[in-house]
SEDO-695487 format. One record per residue: x, z, y of N, C-alpha, C, O in turn; residue number from 0; residue in three letters. Coordinates in steps of 0.2 Angstrom, whole numbers. Each point is the difference from the previous one (the first is absolute). Layout:
(node (X,Z,Y),(X,Z,Y),(X,Z,Y),(X,Z,Y),NUM,'ALA') ...
This chain:
(node (464,320,328),(2,7,-1),(-1,3,7),(2,-3,5),0,'MET') (node (-5,9,-4),(-1,3,7),(6,3,2),(3,4,-3),1,'SER') (node (-1,-6,10),(6,3,4),(-1,6,3),(4,3,3),2,'THR') (node (-11,-1,-3),(-2,5,4),(4,8,-1),(0,2,-6),3,'ALA') (node (2,1,10),(4,6,-2),(-5,5,-4),(-6,0,0),4,'PRO') (node (10,3,-4),(-4,5,-6),(3,6,3),(6,1,2),5,'VAL') (node (-11,4,-2),(1,8,3),(-2,4,-5),(-6,-1,-3),6,'ARG') (node (11,5,0),(-2,6,-5),(-4,5,4),(1,1,6),7,'HIS') (node (-6,2,-8),(-4,4,2),(5,7,3),(4,2,-3),8,'PRO') (node (-6,0,9),(4,6,2),(-5,6,3),(-5,-1,2),9,'GLU') (node (9,7,-3),(-5,6,3),(-3,-2,7),(3,-4,3),10,'PRO') (node (-8,8,-2),(-3,0,8),(4,2,5),(5,4,-2),11,'PRO') (node (-5,-5,6),(4,1,6),(-1,-1,8),(4,2,3),12,'ARG') (node (56,-58,283),(0,0,8),(-3,-5,3),(1,-6,-2),13,'ALA') (node (-6,6,7),(-4,-6,2),(5,-5,4),(5,3,2),14,'SER') (node (-7,-9,-1),(5,-6,3),(1,3,8),(-3,4,3),15,'PRO') (node (10,-6,-2),(3,1,7),(-4,-5,4),(-1,-5,-2),16,'ALA') (node (0,8,8),(-3,-3,6),(5,-7,2),(6,1,-1),17,'ARG') (node (-9,-6,3),(4,-6,4),(5,4,5),(-2,4,3),18,'PRO') (node (9,-7,-4),(4,3,6),(4,7,-2),(4,2,4),19,'GLY') (node (-6,2,-9),(1,7,-1),(8,0,-1),(4,4,2),20,'ALA') (node (-2,-9,-7),(7,-1,-1),(5,0,6),(5,2,0),21,'ALA') (node (-8,-5,5),(5,-1,6),(0,7,5),(4,0,4),22,'SER') (node (-8,4,-5),(-1,6,3),(6,5,-3),(1,1,-7),23,'ARG') (node (2,4,12),(4,6,-2),(-5,5,-4),(-5,2,3),24,'HIS') (node (6,0,-8),(-5,5,-4),(4,6,-1),(5,-1,-3),25,'ARG') (node (-7,7,5),(3,7,-2),(0,0,-8),(-5,-2,-3),26,'LYS') (node (9,5,0),(0,2,-7),(-5,6,-1),(1,5,3),27,'ARG') (node (-5,-7,-8),(-5,6,-1),(3,6,-3),(5,0,-4),28,'SER') (node (-8,6,6),(3,5,-3),(-5,4,-5),(2,4,-4),29,'LEU') (node (-8,-8,4),(-5,3,-5),(0,-5,-7),(-2,3,-5),30,'THR') (node (4,-9,6),(0,-5,-6),(3,3,-6),(-3,0,-5),31,'GLY') (node (9,1,5),(5,2,-5),(-4,6,-4),(1,2,-6),32,'PRO') (node (-4,2,10),(-2,7,-3),(-6,-2,-4),(-1,2,-6),33,'LYS') (node (-4,-6,9),(-5,-3,-4),(2,-4,-5),(-3,2,-5),34,'GLN') (node (8,-6,5),(1,-3,-6),(3,4,-6),(0,-2,-5),35,'TRP') (node (3,8,7),(3,4,-4),(-6,4,-5),(1,2,-5),36,'ASP') (node (-5,-1,9),(-7,4,-3),(-3,-4,-5),(-2,2,-5),37,'LYS') (node (1,-9,7),(-2,-5,-4),(3,-1,-6),(-3,0,-6),38,'ARG') (node (10,0,6),(5,-1,-5),(1,6,-5),(0,0,-6),39,'GLY') (node (-1,6,9),(-1,6,-5),(-7,0,-3),(0,2,-6),40,'TRP') (node (-5,-4,9),(-7,0,-2),(0,-4,-7),(-2,1,-5),41,'ALA') (node (5,-7,7),(1,-5,-6),(3,1,-5),(-1,-1,-6),42,'ALA') (node (7,5,7),(5,3,-6),(-4,5,-3),(1,1,-6),43,'ALA') (node (-4,4,9),(-4,5,-3),(-6,-3,-5),(-1,2,-6),44,'VAL') (node (-2,-7,9),(-5,-3,-5),(3,-3,-6),(-3,1,-5),45,'ALA') (node (8,-5,6),(4,-2,-6),(1,5,-5),(-1,-1,-6),46,'VAL') (node (5,6,8),(2,5,-5),(-7,4,-3),(0,1,-6),47,'TRP') (node (-4,-1,10),(-7,4,-3),(-2,-4,-5),(-2,2,-5),48,'ALA') (node (2,-9,5),(-2,-5,-5),(4,1,-7),(-2,0,-5),49,'LEU') (node (9,0,7),(4,0,-5),(-1,7,-4),(-1,0,-6),50,'VAL') (node (0,5,9),(-2,7,-3),(-6,-1,-4),(0,1,-6),51,'VAL') (node (-5,-3,9),(-7,-2,-4),(1,-4,-5),(-2,2,-5),52,'LEU') (node (5,-7,5),(0,-5,-6),(4,3,-5),(-2,-1,-6),53,'VAL') (node (8,4,7),(4,3,-5),(-3,6,-3),(0,1,-6),54,'PHE') (node (-3,3,10),(-3,6,-2),(-6,-1,-4),(-1,4,-5),55,'GLY') (node (-3,-9,5),(-5,-1,-3),(2,-3,-8),(-2,1,-6),56,'TRP') (node (8,-5,7),(3,-3,-6),(2,5,-5),(0,0,-6),57,'ALA') (node (3,4,9),(4,6,-4),(-6,4,-3),(0,3,-6),58,'ILE') (node (-5,-2,10),(-6,5,-2),(-4,-4,-6),(-2,3,-5),59,'ALA') (node (1,-10,6),(-3,-3,-5),(4,-1,-6),(-3,1,-6),60,'GLU') (node (9,-4,7),(3,-2,-7),(7,5,-2),(3,-1,-5),61,'TYR') (node (-2,6,9),(5,5,-1),(7,-3,1),(5,3,-1),62,'GLY') (node (-5,-9,5),(7,-3,1),(-1,-5,6),(-5,-1,3),63,'ARG') (node (11,-1,0),(0,-4,6),(-1,-7,-3),(3,0,-5),64,'VAL') (node (-8,-5,7),(0,-7,-3),(5,-3,-1),(5,0,4),65,'PRO') (node (-4,-3,-10),(7,-3,-2),(-2,-8,0),(2,-4,-4),66,'ALA') (node (-6,2,10),(-2,-8,0),(5,-3,3),(1,-6,-1),67,'THR') (node (4,9,5),(5,-4,3),(4,5,4),(-2,6,0),68,'ALA') (node (8,-7,3),(4,4,4),(-3,1,5),(-4,-4,3),69,'PRO') (node (5,11,0),(-5,3,6),(0,-5,5),(-6,0,3),70,'VAL') (node (10,-3,0),(1,-3,6),(-6,-7,-1),(-4,-1,4),71,'GLY') (node (5,-2,-10),(-4,-6,-1),(-7,3,-2),(-6,-3,2),72,'ALA') (node (5,8,-5),(-7,3,-1),(-3,2,5),(-6,-1,1),73,'TRP') (node (9,4,4),(-4,2,6),(-2,-6,5),(-5,-1,2),74,'LEU') (node (11,-4,-1),(-2,-6,2),(-7,-3,-1),(-4,-1,4),75,'ALA') (node (4,1,-11),(-6,-4,-2),(-6,5,1),(-6,-3,0),76,'GLU') (node (7,9,0),(-6,5,1),(-2,0,8),(-4,4,1),77,'ALA') (node (7,-7,3),(-2,0,7),(1,-8,4),(0,0,6),78,'THR') (node (0,-5,-12),(1,-6,3),(-6,-5,-2),(0,-5,3),79,'GLY') (node (-5,6,-7),(-5,-4,-2),(-6,0,4),(-6,1,-3),80,'GLU') (node (6,-2,9),(-7,2,4),(-6,-5,-3),(-5,3,-2),81,'PHE') (node (6,-8,2),(-6,-5,-1),(-4,1,-7),(-6,0,-1),82,'GLY') (node (11,2,-4),(-2,1,-6),(-4,7,-1),(-4,0,-4),83,'ALA') (node (6,5,8),(-3,6,0),(-7,0,4),(-3,5,-1),84,'TRP') (node (2,-10,5),(-7,0,3),(-1,6,5),(-6,3,-1),85,'SER') (node (10,-1,5),(-2,7,4),(2,6,-3),(-2,5,2),86,'GLY') (node (6,-5,-8),(1,7,-4),(3,4,4),(1,6,-2),87,'ALA') (node (2,-7,8),(3,6,4),(-4,5,2),(1,5,2),88,'TRP') (node (-9,-7,-1),(-4,5,1),(-1,5,-5),(-4,5,2),89,'GLY') (node (6,-6,-8),(0,5,-6),(7,2,-3),(3,-5,-3),90,'SER') (node (0,11,4),(5,1,-3),(0,-1,-8),(6,-2,-3),91,'PRO') (node (-11,3,0),(-1,0,-7),(1,-8,-2),(4,-2,-5),92,'ALA') (node (-7,-2,10),(1,-7,-1),(7,-3,-1),(3,-4,-3),93,'GLN') (node (1,7,9),(6,-2,0),(5,2,-6),(4,-3,-2),94,'VAL') (node (-5,9,0),(3,3,-6),(-2,-4,-6),(5,-1,-5),95,'VAL') (node (-11,-1,4),(-2,-4,-6),(3,-7,0),(3,-3,-4),96,'SER') (node (-3,0,10),(3,-7,2),(8,1,-2),(3,-5,-3),97,'ALA') (node (0,10,6),(7,0,-1),(2,1,-8),(6,-2,-2),98,'ALA') (node (-9,6,-2),(1,2,-6),(-1,-7,-5),(3,-1,-5),99,'ILE') (node (-8,-3,7),(-1,-7,-3),(4,-6,2),(-1,-5,-2),100,'ALA') (node (5,7,6),(4,-6,3),(5,-3,-5),(3,4,-5),101,'SER') (node (-1,-11,5),(4,-2,-4),(7,3,-1),(2,3,5),102,'PRO') (node (2,-3,-10),(6,1,-1),(4,-6,2),(-2,-5,1),103,'THR') (node (8,6,-1),(5,-4,2),(0,-7,-6),(2,-5,1),104,'GLY') (node (-5,7,-6),(0,-5,-5),(-7,-3,-1),(-1,-5,-4),105,'ALA') (node (-3,7,10),(-7,-3,0),(-5,3,-4),(-5,-2,0),106,'GLY') (node (7,7,-4),(-5,3,-5),(-4,5,3),(3,4,4),107,'TYR') (node (-9,-3,-5),(-5,5,3),(-3,4,-6),(-1,-3,-5),108,'ARG') (node (-2,9,6),(-4,4,-4),(-5,-4,-2),(-4,-2,4),109,'ASP') (node (3,-1,-10),(-6,-4,-2),(-6,4,-1),(-5,-3,-2),110,'PRO') (node (5,10,2),(-5,4,-2),(-3,4,6),(-3,5,0),111,'LEU') (node (5,-8,6),(-1,4,7),(-8,-1,1),(-2,4,4),112,'ARG') (node (-2,-9,-6),(-7,0,1),(-4,4,-5),(-6,0,0),113,'GLY') (node (9,3,-5),(-4,3,-5),(-3,7,2),(4,4,3),114,'VAL') (node (-9,-3,-3),(-4,6,1),(1,6,-6),(-1,-2,-5),115,'SER') (node (3,8,7),(0,5,-6),(4,-2,-5),(-1,1,-6),116,'GLY') (node (8,-4,9),(5,-2,-5),(3,6,-3),(3,4,3),117,'LEU') (node (-3,-4,-10),(4,6,-3),(4,-3,-6),(-2,-3,-4),118,'VAL') (node (9,5,4),(5,-3,-4),(-2,3,-7),(-1,6,1),119,'PRO') (node (1,-9,-6),(-1,4,-7),(5,1,-5),(2,5,-2),120,'GLU') (node (2,-11,0),(5,0,-4),(4,-5,0),(-2,-4,3),121,'ARG') (node (8,3,-5),(5,-6,-2),(-1,-1,-7),(1,4,-4),122,'ILE') (node (-3,-10,2),(1,-2,-7),(3,-7,1),(6,0,1),123,'ASP') (node (-9,-6,-3),(4,-6,0),(1,-1,8),(5,-2,2),124,'ASP') (node (-11,3,2),(1,-1,7),(-2,8,3),(2,6,-3),125,'GLY') (node (-5,-6,8),(-3,5,4),(-7,1,0),(-4,-4,2),126,'VAL') (node (1,9,-4),(-8,1,0),(-2,3,6),(3,5,3),127,'ASP') (node (-9,-7,0),(-3,3,6),(-8,0,-1),(-3,-5,-2),128,'PHE') (node (0,11,5),(-7,0,2),(-1,-2,7),(4,1,4),129,'ALA') (node (-10,-3,-4),(-3,-2,8),(-4,-6,1),(0,-4,-5),130,'GLY') (node (-2,3,11),(-3,-6,1),(2,-3,6),(2,3,5),131,'GLN') (node (-3,-10,-5),(2,-4,6),(5,-6,-2),(2,-1,-5),132,'GLY') (node (0,-3,11),(4,-5,-1),(7,1,-1),(4,4,3),133,'PRO') (node (-1,-8,-8),(7,0,-2),(3,-7,3),(-2,-5,-1),134,'VAL') (node (8,7,5),(4,-6,2),(5,-1,-3),(2,3,-5),135,'TYR') (node (2,-9,6),(5,-3,-4),(6,4,4),(0,2,6),136,'ALA') (node (5,0,-10),(6,3,3),(4,-4,6),(2,3,5),137,'LEU') (node (-2,-9,-6),(3,-4,5),(-2,-8,-2),(-5,-2,-3),138,'GLY') (node (10,-3,6),(-1,-7,-2),(1,-2,-7),(5,1,-3),139,'ASP') (node (-10,-4,1),(0,-1,-7),(-4,-6,-2),(-3,-3,5),140,'ALA') (node (2,1,-11),(-5,-5,-3),(-4,2,-6),(3,2,-5),141,'VAL') (node (-9,-1,6),(-5,2,-5),(1,-4,-7),(-1,-6,0),142,'VAL') (node (2,9,-5),(1,-4,-7),(-5,2,-5),(0,-4,-5),143,'THR') (node (-5,9,6),(-6,1,-4),(-4,4,4),(2,2,5),144,'ASN') (node (-8,-2,-6),(-6,3,4),(-7,-1,-3),(-4,-4,1),145,'ALA') (node (3,10,-6),(-7,0,-3),(-2,6,0),(4,5,0),146,'THR') (node (-11,-4,-1),(-3,6,-1),(-3,2,-6),(-3,5,-1),147,'GLY') (node (5,-10,-4),(-3,1,-7),(4,-1,-5),(-1,-2,-5),148,'THR') (node (8,4,6),(5,1,-5),(-2,7,-4),(2,5,3),149,'ASN') (node (-4,-5,-8),(-2,7,-3),(5,3,-4),(-1,5,-4),150,'PHE') (node (7,-9,4),(5,4,-2),(2,6,3),(5,4,-3),151,'GLY') (node (-8,-3,10),(2,6,3),(-6,3,2),(-5,-4,1),152,'TRP') (node (4,10,-1),(-6,3,2),(-3,-1,7),(4,0,4),153,'PRO') (node (-10,-2,-3),(-3,-3,5),(1,-7,2),(-4,-3,4),154,'GLY') (node (8,-1,-8),(0,-7,0),(4,-3,5),(1,-6,0),155,'GLY') (node (2,10,6),(4,-4,5),(7,-1,-2),(3,5,-3),156,'GLY') (node (-1,-11,5),(7,-2,-2),(3,-4,6),(-2,-6,-1),157,'TRP') (node (6,8,6),(2,-4,5),(8,0,0),(3,6,0),158,'ILE') (node (1,-12,0),(7,0,0),(1,-4,5),(-3,-4,2),159,'THR') (node (10,6,1),(3,-4,6),(7,1,0),(3,5,0),160,'TYR') (node (1,-12,1),(7,0,1),(1,1,6),(-2,-4,5),161,'ARG') (node (7,9,-4),(3,1,7),(6,-5,2),(5,-1,-3),162,'LEU') (node (-7,-2,10),(5,-5,2),(4,2,5),(4,-4,3),163,'THR') (node (-3,10,-1),(4,3,5),(2,7,-1),(-3,3,-5),164,'GLY') (node (8,-1,8),(2,8,-1),(5,1,-6),(2,-5,-3),165,'GLY') (node (-1,12,2),(6,0,-5),(-3,-1,-7),(4,-1,-5),166,'PRO') (node (-10,0,4),(-4,0,-6),(-3,-8,-1),(-4,-1,-4),167,'ALA') (node (7,-3,7),(-2,-7,1),(2,-3,-7),(5,0,-3),168,'ALA') (node (-11,-3,0),(1,-3,-7),(-4,4,-5),(-2,-3,-5),169,'GLY') (node (1,9,6),(-3,5,-4),(-8,-1,1),(-2,-2,5),170,'LEU') (node (-1,4,-11),(-7,-1,0),(-4,7,0),(1,4,-5),171,'VAL') (node (-6,-3,9),(-3,6,0),(-7,-1,-3),(-3,-5,1),172,'VAL') (node (0,11,-4),(-6,-1,-2),(-5,6,3),(3,5,2),173,'TYR') (node (-10,-6,-2),(-4,4,2),(-7,0,-5),(-4,-5,0),174,'VAL') (node (3,10,-3),(-5,-1,-6),(-5,6,-1),(1,5,3),175,'ALA') (node (-5,-7,-7),(-6,5,-2),(-6,0,5),(-3,-5,0),176,'GLU') (node (1,10,4),(-5,0,4),(1,-4,7),(1,4,5),177,'ASP') (node (-1,-10,-5),(2,-4,6),(-4,-7,-1),(1,-3,-5),178,'ILE') (node (-4,1,10),(-3,-6,1),(4,-5,4),(2,2,6),179,'THR') (node (0,-7,-8),(4,-4,3),(-3,-4,7),(-5,-2,0),180,'PRO') (node (9,1,5),(-2,-3,6),(5,-6,1),(-1,-3,5),181,'ALA') (node (5,1,-9),(5,-5,0),(-1,-5,-5),(-4,1,-5),182,'VAL') (node (8,-6,6),(-1,-6,-6),(7,-1,-2),(5,3,3),183,'THR') (node (-3,-7,-9),(5,-1,-3),(4,-6,5),(-4,-4,2),184,'VAL') (node (10,5,-1),(3,-5,5),(1,2,7),(3,-3,4),185,'GLY') (node (-7,8,-2),(-2,2,6),(7,4,4),(2,4,-3),186,'GLN') (node (0,-6,8),(6,3,4),(-3,6,3),(-5,-1,4),187,'HIS') (node (8,7,-5),(-2,5,4),(5,4,4),(6,-3,0),188,'VAL') (node (-8,8,3),(5,4,3),(-2,8,0),(-5,1,-3),189,'SER') (node (8,3,7),(-1,8,0),(-7,1,3),(-2,5,-1),190,'SER') (node (-1,-11,4),(-6,2,4),(-6,-3,-4),(-6,-1,2),191,'SER') (node (7,-1,-8),(-4,-4,-4),(-4,6,-5),(3,4,-3),192,'THR') (node (-9,-4,3),(-3,4,-6),(-1,-4,-5),(-2,-6,0),193,'VAL') (node (5,9,-6),(0,-4,-6),(-6,2,-4),(-3,-5,-3),194,'LEU') (node (0,10,4),(-7,2,-4),(-2,7,3),(3,3,3),195,'GLY') (node (-10,-2,-5),(-3,7,2),(0,4,-6),(-3,-2,-6),196,'THR') (node (7,8,6),(-1,5,-5),(-7,4,0),(-3,2,5),197,'MET') (node (0,-2,-12),(-6,3,0),(0,7,-4),(5,2,-4),198,'PHE') (node (-10,2,5),(-1,6,-4),(-2,-2,-7),(-6,1,-1),199,'ASP') (node (10,-3,-4),(-2,-1,-7),(2,4,-5),(-1,-1,-6),200,'GLY') (node (3,7,8),(3,5,-5),(7,-1,-2),(2,5,-2),201,'GLY') (node (1,-10,3),(7,-2,-2),(5,1,6),(6,2,-2),202,'ASP') (node (-8,-3,8),(4,-1,5),(4,-6,-1),(-2,-5,-3),203,'GLY') (node (8,4,7),(4,-6,0),(6,2,-3),(2,6,0),204,'ILE') (node (2,-11,-4),(7,-1,-2),(4,-5,4),(-1,-6,0),205,'GLU') (node (6,8,4),(5,-5,2),(7,1,-1),(2,6,-1),206,'THR') (node (2,-11,0),(6,0,-2),(4,-6,0),(-2,-5,4),207,'GLY') (node (7,5,-9),(4,-7,0),(-3,-3,-7),(-1,3,-5),208,'TRP') (node (0,-9,7),(-3,-4,-6),(6,-5,-3),(5,-2,3),209,'ALA') (node (-7,-1,-9),(5,-5,-3),(0,-6,4),(-5,-1,4),210,'GLN') (node (10,-3,-4),(0,-5,5),(-4,-5,-2),(-2,-4,4),211,'LEU') (node (0,4,-11),(-6,-5,-1),(-6,3,2),(-5,-4,0),212,'THR') (node (4,10,2),(-6,2,3),(-5,2,-6),(-6,2,2),213,'GLY') (node (8,-2,-8),(-5,2,-5),(-1,7,-1),(-5,2,-3),214,'LEU') (node (9,3,4),(-1,7,0),(6,3,3),(4,-3,3),215,'SER') (node (-3,10,-3),(4,4,3),(7,-1,-2),(1,0,-6),216,'ALA') (node (4,0,10),(7,-1,-2),(2,5,-4),(4,-2,-5),217,'GLU') (node (-7,9,5),(3,5,-6),(-1,-3,-7),(4,2,-4),218,'SER') (node (-8,-6,3),(-2,-1,-7),(5,-5,-3),(0,-2,-6),219,'GLU') (node (4,-1,10),(6,-5,-2),(6,4,-4),(2,6,1),220,'LEU') (node (0,-9,-6),(7,4,-4),(5,2,5),(2,5,0),221,'PRO') (node (-1,-9,6),(6,2,4),(-2,6,4),(5,3,3),222,'GLU') (node (-12,-1,-3),(-2,5,5),(-2,7,-6),(-3,5,2),223,'ALA') (node (5,-6,-8),(-2,4,-5),(-6,0,-4),(0,5,-4),224,'GLY') (node (-4,-10,5),(-5,-2,-4),(-6,6,0),(-2,3,-5),225,'SER') (node (0,-1,10),(-4,6,1),(-6,-3,3),(0,-3,5),226,'ILE') (node (-5,4,-9),(-7,-2,2),(-5,6,2),(2,5,2),227,'GLY') (node (-9,-7,-3),(-4,5,2),(0,7,-3),(-4,5,3),228,'GLY') (node (7,-4,-8),(-1,7,-2),(8,4,0),(1,6,-3),229,'LEU') (node (3,-9,7),(6,4,3),(5,-1,-5),(-1,-3,-5),230,'GLY') (node (6,7,7),(1,7,4),(1,-2,7),(3,-4,2),231,'PRO') (node (-7,9,3),(1,-1,6),(3,6,4),(0,5,-3),232,'PHE') (node (3,-6,9),(-2,-6,3),(7,-5,-2),(5,2,-3),233,'PRO') (node (-6,-8,5),(5,-6,-2),(4,0,6),(-3,0,6),234,'THR') (node (10,-2,-7),(5,-1,5),(-2,-6,5),(2,-1,6),235,'LYS') (node (-6,-4,-9),(-3,-5,4),(-5,3,4),(0,-3,6),236,'VAL') (node (-5,7,-7),(-5,3,4),(4,4,4),(-2,-1,6),237,'GLY') (node (6,6,-7),(4,3,5),(2,-3,6),(0,2,6),238,'VAL') (node (4,-8,-9),(3,-4,6),(-6,-3,4),(1,0,7),239,'ASN') (node (-6,-2,-9),(-5,-2,5),(-4,6,4),(-3,-1,6),240,'PHE') (node (4,7,-9),(-3,5,3),(5,2,6),(-2,2,6),241,'ASP') (node (8,-3,-7),(5,2,6),(-1,-6,6),(2,2,5),242,'GLN') (node (-4,-8,-7),(-1,-5,5),(-6,3,4),(0,-1,6),243,'LEU') (node (-5,3,-9),(-6,2,3),(1,6,5),(-1,0,5),244,'LEU') (node (5,5,-8),(2,5,3),(3,-1,8),(-2,2,5),245,'GLU') (node (7,-6,-6),(4,-3,5),(-4,-3,6),(2,-1,6),246,'SER') (node (-9,-2,-8),(-5,-2,5),(-5,5,1),(-5,-2,4),247,'LEU') (node (6,8,-5),(-5,5,2),(-5,2,-4),(-5,3,2),248,'GLY') (node (5,-4,-8),(-5,1,-6),(3,7,-3),(6,1,-1),249,'VAL') (node (-11,4,0),(2,6,-3),(3,-2,-8),(-2,-4,-3),250,'ARG') (node (7,9,1),(2,-3,-7),(-5,3,-5),(-4,4,2),251,'ALA') (node (5,-7,-9),(-5,2,-5),(2,6,-2),(6,2,1),252,'ALA') (node (-10,2,-5),(1,7,-1),(6,0,-7),(2,6,-1),253,'PRO') (node (-1,-11,-2),(5,1,-5),(7,-4,2),(4,-2,-4),254,'ASN') (node (-4,1,11),(6,-3,2),(7,2,-3),(4,-4,-1),255,'ARG') (node (-4,11,1),(6,3,-2),(1,1,-7),(5,4,-1),256,'THR') (node (-9,-6,-3),(1,1,-7),(5,-5,-3),(1,-6,3),257,'GLU') (node (2,7,-8),(4,-5,-3),(-2,-7,-2),(-5,0,-4),258,'ALA') (node (7,-5,6),(-3,-7,-1),(3,-3,-6),(6,1,-1),259,'ALA') (node (-10,-5,-2),(2,-3,-6),(0,-8,1),(-3,-2,5),260,'SER') (node (7,-1,-10),(0,-7,1),(8,-2,4),(5,3,-1),261,'GLY') (node (-6,-9,4),(5,-2,4),(-2,-3,5),(-6,-2,0),262,'LEU') (node (11,1,6),(-1,-5,6),(3,-6,-2),(6,0,0),263,'LEU') (node (-9,-5,0),(4,-6,-1),(4,-3,6),(-2,2,6),264,'PRO') (node (7,-6,-8),(3,-3,6),(-4,-3,5),(-5,-3,-2),265,'ALA') (node (7,2,7),(-4,-4,6),(-5,5,4),(-2,-2,5),266,'GLY') (node (2,8,-7),(-5,5,3),(4,3,4),(5,3,-2),267,'TYR') (node (-6,-1,10),(4,5,3),(-1,7,-2),(-5,2,-1),268,'PRO') (node (12,1,1),(0,6,-4),(-3,6,4),(-2,5,-2),269,'ALA') (node (2,-6,9),(-4,4,4),(-2,-3,7),(1,-6,1),270,'SER') (node (-5,10,3),(-4,-3,5),(2,4,7),(-2,-2,5),271,'TRP') 
């Protein structure tokens, strides 16, 4: 008997000192402190300008301050990863982008940060998105399924991975539909690993919490309300995953505030 997940159809959607200088009597410089003060003020102004730029852009883009981490930690990450940014200091836009995509304290990152034309569509079993480009893992995990030919889902893509760190350690995530896998079963991945490439196949992708077996979406289990592809939507399991994505900087789905159906099983963090 096939164990492939079955999906019901759903509607579209200073220079060095000279030798001997230390032994000479030297007058106290009257200009040095003033010059240092100017440099210090210039540095402080530059830092605050960066803060205003980053937070102003984030509020304009998302309508809120990023909730990826406490402000101090978030700003430290936004100004500390020189090597990884490869000279991003030359472009404020690159600085902002790198800051928004920085890891949270849990090590999770926005898995959809590389998708071009990303559009949130709706929450159902998981969360639906349109767009094209690479999809990353949320964080450290082990791949448990990776196929592009599982036609129980529109588009055939079915990737699952079990998180091994952070507040959701032990839970399984799925990415399904219009995605071509770039990983293999058993592979250890991180938030920098591309799981697959999302293509424009007319269905977009769906991502959310999977059953621990990796067979299908968590929302289809009795303990989550036995809600399949026909709804009712949004599901509480799907809303929970959308909350996680929101905490990483992804825009909320349009039906995010609607009454949710089903149950959130024990073991899932109630908030992010």
